[in-house]
N, C-alpha and C positions, 0 to 999 in steps of 0.2 A: 285093497284099492280104495282110494279116497273118493267119496261121493261128491260129485260136482253139483253145484246149485245154480239154477237158472233164475235170473232176476225176475222175469215176468211170471214164471211159475210160482216163485216164492210169494210175490205180491198177491197173486190170485188165491193161493192157498190160505194165506193169512186172513184175507178178506172173507173167504168162504167160511172160515172157522170163527169169524168175529174177533180174531186176535189182533186187532189193530194196535193195541198196546201190548208189549211183550218184554219178557226178560230173556237174557241169553239162555238160561236153562229151559224155558218154555220153547224157545227157538230150536234148541237141540232136540228136545223131545218130539216136536212136531215133524222135523225133517230127518231125524235119525242120523245126525252127524256128530262128529267128535267136537270137543270143546274148542280146539284150535281152528277147526274149519268154520265153526259158527262165529267165532270172534273175528276171524279174518273177513268173512262175508259181511258182517255187520259194520266193521270199520270201513271197508271199501264203499259200502252203500250209504254210509253217513256222508262220505265225500261226494258220491254220485247224486245225492239228493233223494234217494228212495226212502231213507229213514231220517228221523230227527231224534236227537237225544233229549229226553225229558229231565233225567237226572242219572246219576251213576246206576247202571244196571237196568234202566227202563228206557225203552225206545218205542217210537210210534211211526206208522206209515205217514209220510209227509202229506199226502193228499186226502187223508182220512179226516173226518169231522166228528169225533166222539164228543159227547157232552162233557162240560167241565166237571159235572158231578161224577160221571163215570171215571174220569181221569183221577179225581180226588180219591175215590175209593180204591183205585188200583195202585196209586203211587206210594201209599204208605198203609200197610195193613197190620193189625185190624184197625178199622176206622169207620166212622159214620158221619154224615153231614150234620152239623148242629150249630149252636151259638148264633152269631149275628146273621149268617147266611140263611139258616133255617128260620129264624125269627122273621126275617124279611120275607121269605117265601110264604109264611103263614099269615103275614100282615100284622104280626104282634108288634113289630116296629115299622114305622112308615118309610124309613130310608131304604134306598137301593144299595145293596152290598155287592161289591164286585169281587173281593177276595173270597175264595171258597174256604170256609172255616169248618174244621172237623175235630172230632174227639177221638183219641186213641189211648191205648194202655202203654204205648211206647213213649220214649222221651219226646218232649216238645220239639217240633221242627217247623221250618218254613222253607218251601221250595219255590224259587223263581224260575219258571220254565217258559219256553216259547209259546205255551198255551195258557199262560196266566200264573198268578201267584196262589199257592196252596198252603194254608196254615193249619197246623195240628197242635192241639193242646192235650196234655196228659191228665187222665184221671185214674183213680184206683180201679182194679179189676171188678171189685164188688159193686161199683156204681156204673159199670159199662153195660147198661141195659137201656130199654126204652127206645129202641130203634127198630125199624122194620124195612123189608124190601119194598121199594116204591118206584113206580114207573114215572120217570121224569125225562122229558125230551127224548122219548123213544127208547130209553134204556132203563134197566132195573138197577137201582142203587140203594145202598143202606142209608137211611135218612131218619133222623130223630123224630119222634112224635112231638107235637107242639109243646106238651107239658114237660117233656124231658129236655127239649132244647132250651126252654126257659129256666128249668132247674140248673142245667149245666151253666147257663149264662150267669145266673145269680151266684153260683159257686165261685166263678172267677171274679165277679164283682166283690164278693166277700173277701177274696184273696187280694183285692186291690190291683188286679191285673187289667181290669177294664173298668170304665166308668158306667154308672147306671144311666140308662136312657130314660129320660123323664116323660116319654110319650108312649109308654107301653099300653097296648090295647088288649085287655084280658077278657073281652066279652065272650070269646069262643073257647077260652081255656077252661078245661074241666078241673075245678078247684081241688077235688078230692085226689085225683090222679096227680096233679101238680104237687100237692103237699107230700104225697107218698114218695115221689121221686126226690123231692127236696130233702126229706128225712134220711135218705140213703147216705148223704154226705156227712151226717152226724156233726153238723156245725150249727149250734143254736142261733147264731147271728143271722143265718139264712132265713130261718123262720121269723125272726124279728123283722127282717127286711121285707119279707112277704107281707106280714101284717101291716107294716107301714105303707106298702104299695096299695094294698086293698083299702086301707083307710083313706088314702089320698084320692082314690077313685070312687069313694062313697059306698064301699062295700061294708058289710057287717064287720064290726071291730074284732069280734072273737072268731078266729078261723081255725083253731086247733085246740 
């Protein structure tokens, strides 16, 4: 016998489990239904307005308000918030950054969703460290430490994928930790770039 799903009960259960963003597989596991039943219910309730599609295979309850950081972590895994978004969060750059920028070990991607734009940049697995669970906007998300966010950023500056911000504020950056993360990328030009940045900010010339 095919199990029938009630819209109201589905909504209440997803909310009670904190599963406001879900994949079809997660949906099947929660409600114990077959693939076709789950797919049909999701399609019908995309039309009814209960769900909104974020990207292929990822859906969200329409009236839910998860943080953009939580969506970013969920939408493309493994990943952690870094680069300009993290630098702005820590006050290392003065600009407000609206696109959520993340680091991943998977191919570089960008998703334009009803909940915003989410950008992911790829690095090698051996450099995929320096992040931690952090409570932001009421949810726990994987977020780069300040020093790793800056090292990630300079890696992409060195690759000429982004331009160097000339208003970096390093007063709260732990130099030893910053350099340790930068060395993981094994690109001498990053260390030269760091030396140049510290010199321009009146820091001691010899930093490594």
